[in-house]
LUMKOLZA-961423 format. One record per residue (C-alpha): residue number from 0; residue in one letter; x, y, z. Coordinates in steps of 0.001 Angstrom, whole numbers, plus 500000, padded with zeros to 6 digits. Example, Ala and Ser with C-alpha at 12.3 -4.5 7.8 and 13.67 -1.06 7.14 Angstrom:
<nodes>
k:0 | r:a | u:512300 | v:495500 | w:507800
k:1 | r:s | u:513670 | v:498940 | w:507140
</nodes>
This chain:
<nodes>
k:0 | r:x | u:815205 | v:191667 | w:113451
k:1 | r:x | u:817994 | v:194255 | w:113185
k:2 | r:x | u:821671 | v:193752 | w:114061
k:3 | r:x | u:824292 | v:196529 | w:114409
k:4 | r:x | u:827934 | v:196230 | w:114962
k:5 | r:x | u:828731 | v:199519 | w:116572
k:6 | r:x | u:827412 | v:202086 | w:114031
k:7 | r:x | u:827542 | v:199626 | w:111199
k:8 | r:x | u:824310 | v:197982 | w:109972
k:9 | r:x | u:824850 | v:194207 | w:109416
k:10 | r:x | u:821111 | v:193190 | w:109172
k:11 | r:x | u:818260 | v:195636 | w:108800
k:12 | r:x | u:814540 | v:194750 | w:109489
k:13 | r:x | u:815239 | v:191223 | w:108323
k:14 | r:x | u:812216 | v:188896 | w:108356
k:15 | r:x | u:811782 | v:185247 | w:107511
k:16 | r:x | u:809157 | v:182536 | w:108015
k:17 | r:x | u:810314 | v:178909 | w:108082
k:18 | r:x | u:807635 | v:176325 | w:107575
k:19 | r:x | u:807955 | v:173256 | w:109671
k:20 | r:x | u:808923 | v:170210 | w:107582
k:21 | r:x | u:810304 | v:172175 | w:104733
k:22 | r:x | u:813749 | v:173205 | w:103359
k:23 | r:x | u:814112 | v:177008 | w:103338
k:24 | r:x | u:817023 | v:178575 | w:101434
k:25 | r:x | u:818670 | v:181854 | w:102373
k:26 | r:x | u:820906 | v:183079 | w:099575
k:27 | r:x | u:823154 | v:186009 | w:099033
k:28 | r:x | u:826705 | v:187045 | w:098303
k:29 | r:x | u:829552 | v:187076 | w:100779
k:30 | r:x | u:829017 | v:189893 | w:103368
k:31 | r:x | u:825277 | v:190006 | w:102917
k:32 | r:x | u:824607 | v:189154 | w:106526
k:33 | r:x | u:823609 | v:185559 | w:106209
k:34 | r:x | u:826049 | v:184151 | w:108865
k:35 | r:x | u:825138 | v:187063 | w:111199
k:36 | r:x | u:821531 | v:186067 | w:111076
k:37 | r:x | u:822295 | v:182490 | w:112105
k:38 | r:x | u:824646 | v:183577 | w:114897
k:39 | r:x | u:821913 | v:185945 | w:116197
k:40 | r:x | u:819251 | v:183125 | w:116059
k:41 | r:x | u:821660 | v:180918 | w:118040
k:42 | r:x | u:822385 | v:183761 | w:120441
k:43 | r:x | u:826071 | v:183747 | w:119643
k:44 | r:x | u:825471 | v:187419 | w:118849
k:45 | r:x | u:822929 | v:189613 | w:120702
k:46 | r:x | u:819992 | v:190981 | w:118817
k:47 | r:x | u:819917 | v:194743 | w:118430
k:48 | r:x | u:816162 | v:195008 | w:117929
k:49 | r:x | u:813236 | v:192758 | w:116990
k:50 | r:x | u:812278 | v:189282 | w:118090
k:51 | r:x | u:812893 | v:185682 | w:117050
k:52 | r:x | u:810271 | v:182975 | w:117584
k:53 | r:x | u:810637 | v:179260 | w:117383
k:54 | r:x | u:807259 | v:177309 | w:117625
k:55 | r:x | u:805560 | v:180374 | w:119034
k:56 | r:x | u:808163 | v:180758 | w:121696
k:57 | r:x | u:810327 | v:183828 | w:121872
k:58 | r:x | u:813977 | v:182621 | w:121856
k:59 | r:x | u:816027 | v:185881 | w:121546
k:60 | r:x | u:815928 | v:186188 | w:125375
k:61 | r:x | u:817351 | v:182698 | w:125917
k:62 | r:x | u:820998 | v:181603 | w:126052
k:63 | r:x | u:822515 | v:179160 | w:123514
k:64 | r:x | u:822165 | v:175924 | w:125430
k:65 | r:x | u:818464 | v:176654 | w:125975
k:66 | r:x | u:817921 | v:177261 | w:122303
k:67 | r:x | u:819730 | v:174099 | w:121411
k:68 | r:x | u:817568 | v:172087 | w:123937
k:69 | r:x | u:814427 | v:173409 | w:122141
k:70 | r:x | u:815823 | v:171863 | w:118970
k:71 | r:x | u:817395 | v:174787 | w:117136
k:72 | r:x | u:820816 | v:173528 | w:116006
k:73 | r:x | u:823357 | v:175600 | w:114138
k:74 | r:x | u:826237 | v:174078 | w:111947
k:75 | r:x | u:828541 | v:177058 | w:111411
k:76 | r:x | u:830407 | v:178128 | w:108283
k:77 | r:x | u:833806 | v:176546 | w:108199
k:78 | r:x | u:832560 | v:173444 | w:110147
k:79 | r:x | u:834289 | v:174516 | w:113497
k:80 | r:x | u:835183 | v:171092 | w:114600
k:81 | r:x | u:837442 | v:170242 | w:117463
k:82 | r:x | u:840404 | v:169460 | w:115137
k:83 | r:x | u:842622 | v:167585 | w:117643
k:84 | r:x | u:839799 | v:165344 | w:118954
k:85 | r:x | u:838695 | v:162130 | w:117388
k:86 | r:x | u:835723 | v:161790 | w:115037
k:87 | r:x | u:833988 | v:159855 | w:117810
k:88 | r:x | u:834734 | v:162533 | w:120456
k:89 | r:x | u:833330 | v:165218 | w:118056
k:90 | r:x | u:830149 | v:163343 | w:117698
k:91 | r:x | u:829754 | v:162756 | w:121419
k:92 | r:x | u:830284 | v:166513 | w:122078
k:93 | r:x | u:827264 | v:167119 | w:119823
k:94 | r:x | u:825158 | v:165306 | w:122364
k:95 | r:x | u:826601 | v:167136 | w:125363
k:96 | r:x | u:823237 | v:168493 | w:126482
k:97 | r:x | u:821570 | v:165091 | w:126349
k:98 | r:x | u:821351 | v:162535 | w:129180
k:99 | r:x | u:820010 | v:159470 | w:127307
k:100 | r:x | u:823186 | v:157332 | w:127020
k:101 | r:x | u:821430 | v:154520 | w:125195
k:102 | r:x | u:819864 | v:157077 | w:122712
k:103 | r:x | u:823299 | v:158735 | w:122262
k:104 | r:x | u:825021 | v:155418 | w:121393
k:105 | r:x | u:822144 | v:154499 | w:119053
k:106 | r:x | u:822371 | v:157807 | w:117262
k:107 | r:x | u:826208 | v:157534 | w:116869
k:108 | r:x | u:825710 | v:154132 | w:115227
k:109 | r:x | u:822971 | v:155594 | w:112989
k:110 | r:x | u:825223 | v:158559 | w:111878
k:111 | r:x | u:828106 | v:156082 | w:111127
k:112 | r:x | u:825703 | v:154073 | w:109058
k:113 | r:x | u:824605 | v:157121 | w:107222
k:114 | r:x | u:828243 | v:158300 | w:106684
k:115 | r:x | u:830293 | v:155054 | w:106615
k:116 | r:x | u:833604 | v:156934 | w:106238
k:117 | r:x | u:833120 | v:158300 | w:109751
k:118 | r:x | u:833036 | v:154703 | w:111068
k:119 | r:x | u:836251 | v:153984 | w:109248
k:120 | r:x | u:837851 | v:157164 | w:110643
k:121 | r:x | u:836162 | v:157063 | w:114132
k:122 | r:x | u:839473 | v:157162 | w:115989
k:123 | r:x | u:841258 | v:159698 | w:113703
k:124 | r:x | u:841663 | v:163266 | w:114714
k:125 | r:x | u:839156 | v:165591 | w:112897
k:126 | r:x | u:841974 | v:167628 | w:111389
k:127 | r:x | u:843199 | v:164571 | w:109395
k:128 | r:x | u:839906 | v:164343 | w:107423
k:129 | r:x | u:839329 | v:165770 | w:103984
k:130 | r:x | u:836976 | v:168793 | w:103534
k:131 | r:x | u:834097 | v:166562 | w:102560
k:132 | r:x | u:834625 | v:164185 | w:105424
k:133 | r:x | u:834860 | v:167136 | w:107942
k:134 | r:x | u:831571 | v:168510 | w:106556
k:135 | r:x | u:829935 | v:165016 | w:107071
k:136 | r:x | u:831312 | v:165086 | w:110646
k:137 | r:x | u:830022 | v:168583 | w:111253
k:138 | r:x | u:826588 | v:167582 | w:110071
k:139 | r:x | u:826723 | v:164367 | w:112078
k:140 | r:x | u:827699 | v:166356 | w:115210
k:141 | r:x | u:824747 | v:168704 | w:114591
k:142 | r:x | u:822400 | v:165687 | w:114328
k:143 | r:x | u:823522 | v:164365 | w:117628
k:144 | r:x | u:821789 | v:167344 | w:119324
k:145 | r:x | u:818439 | v:165993 | w:117998
k:146 | r:x | u:817434 | v:169103 | w:115976
k:147 | r:x | u:813929 | v:170044 | w:115063
k:148 | r:x | u:815461 | v:172866 | w:112965
k:149 | r:x | u:818892 | v:172444 | w:111461
k:150 | r:x | u:820662 | v:175551 | w:110222
k:151 | r:x | u:823407 | v:174852 | w:107764
k:152 | r:x | u:825692 | v:177718 | w:107078
k:153 | r:x | u:827490 | v:177528 | w:103700
k:154 | r:x | u:828014 | v:173698 | w:103777
k:155 | r:x | u:829405 | v:173728 | w:100156
k:156 | r:x | u:832353 | v:176083 | w:100831
k:157 | r:x | u:835672 | v:174528 | w:099831
k:158 | r:x | u:834142 | v:171309 | w:098468
k:159 | r:x | u:834563 | v:169680 | w:095119
k:160 | r:x | u:831511 | v:169691 | w:092746
k:161 | r:x | u:830969 | v:166018 | w:093472
k:162 | r:x | u:830867 | v:166733 | w:097256
k:163 | r:x | u:828442 | v:169636 | w:096764
k:164 | r:x | u:826110 | v:167186 | w:095081
k:165 | r:x | u:826560 | v:164898 | w:098142
k:166 | r:x | u:825752 | v:167791 | w:100556
k:167 | r:x | u:822523 | v:168450 | w:098597
k:168 | r:x | u:821476 | v:164732 | w:098945
k:169 | r:x | u:822355 | v:164803 | w:102688
k:170 | r:x | u:820205 | v:167931 | w:103224
k:171 | r:x | u:817240 | v:166274 | w:101480
k:172 | r:x | u:817693 | v:163058 | w:103456
k:173 | r:x | u:817813 | v:164922 | w:106708
k:174 | r:x | u:814635 | v:166753 | w:105814
k:175 | r:x | u:812825 | v:163523 | w:104759
k:176 | r:x | u:813588 | v:162136 | w:108225
k:177 | r:x | u:811492 | v:164854 | w:109803
k:178 | r:x | u:813935 | v:167690 | w:110432
k:179 | r:x | u:813190 | v:171179 | w:109204
k:180 | r:x | u:816245 | v:172707 | w:107445
k:181 | r:x | u:817436 | v:176249 | w:106835
k:182 | r:x | u:820085 | v:176187 | w:104222
k:183 | r:x | u:822317 | v:179306 | w:103955
k:184 | r:x | u:824300 | v:179403 | w:100752
k:185 | r:x | u:826181 | v:181527 | w:098175
k:186 | r:x | u:825723 | v:178566 | w:095785
k:187 | r:x | u:822403 | v:179468 | w:094292
k:188 | r:x | u:822051 | v:176263 | w:092238
k:189 | r:x | u:822507 | v:174210 | w:095456
k:190 | r:x | u:819813 | v:176133 | w:097260
k:191 | r:x | u:817426 | v:176106 | w:094314
k:192 | r:x | u:817980 | v:172359 | w:093940
k:193 | r:x | u:816897 | v:171404 | w:097468
k:194 | r:x | u:814747 | v:174186 | w:098938
k:195 | r:x | u:810998 | v:174640 | w:098499
k:196 | r:x | u:811124 | v:178314 | w:099122
k:197 | r:x | u:813672 | v:180934 | w:099991
k:198 | r:x | u:814851 | v:184467 | w:100575
k:199 | r:x | u:817541 | v:186436 | w:098732
k:200 | r:x | u:819573 | v:188796 | w:100985
k:201 | r:x | u:821670 | v:191809 | w:099902
k:202 | r:x | u:823515 | v:194108 | w:102315
k:203 | r:x | u:821433 | v:192829 | w:105297
k:204 | r:x | u:818086 | v:193301 | w:103566
k:205 | r:x | u:815656 | v:190901 | w:101925
k:206 | r:x | u:815308 | v:191743 | w:098300
k:207 | r:x | u:813329 | v:188777 | w:097125
k:208 | r:x | u:811317 | v:185945 | w:098613
k:209 | r:x | u:809018 | v:183167 | w:097471
k:210 | r:x | u:808729 | v:179598 | w:096359
k:211 | r:x | u:811591 | v:178124 | w:094228
k:212 | r:x | u:810425 | v:176811 | w:090899
k:213 | r:x | u:811611 | v:173253 | w:090185
</nodes>
């Protein structure tokens, strides 16, 4: 895939294969094009050239809701919560494309069991949460969409070292429950710690790829 912004090249001939059931890391410095790739996969930005496939189905000609319905869920950098809505309302919005009310309620309870602080804060506005709590809420909201592939964009930004360790644990737990994970990070040690394989990006181009040694 290639993505231009006007005459500027953001991503050039980028390629990546994500194996189902794995955690794949995409690492690179700020401005390398990592977030642009996720926004393009989610169809928040149009693709300039190339194709994107999910389970052998071309998705770059679909709109964002269709892509989410297929199971491709994007948790953006900076969490992007609805700050003045409650924790519970944010979780429900993650399930806005679903119709199974019983399943939605069951999943809300499961997420609150996984992240007990969200149950405690369920009626608080999202803006009142700490950075780590907001990240848990953003991940919980993403899980409410029932992802097959969960794309996490820089989940460690702004978090304490202790919370970064917690994010790594959460990513592993999500994967062990059957969700394929694409982890986009500047924090190389975090990506190496959880991903089976990965890609290194520099100025919109892949410069390294392969299995991460443990």
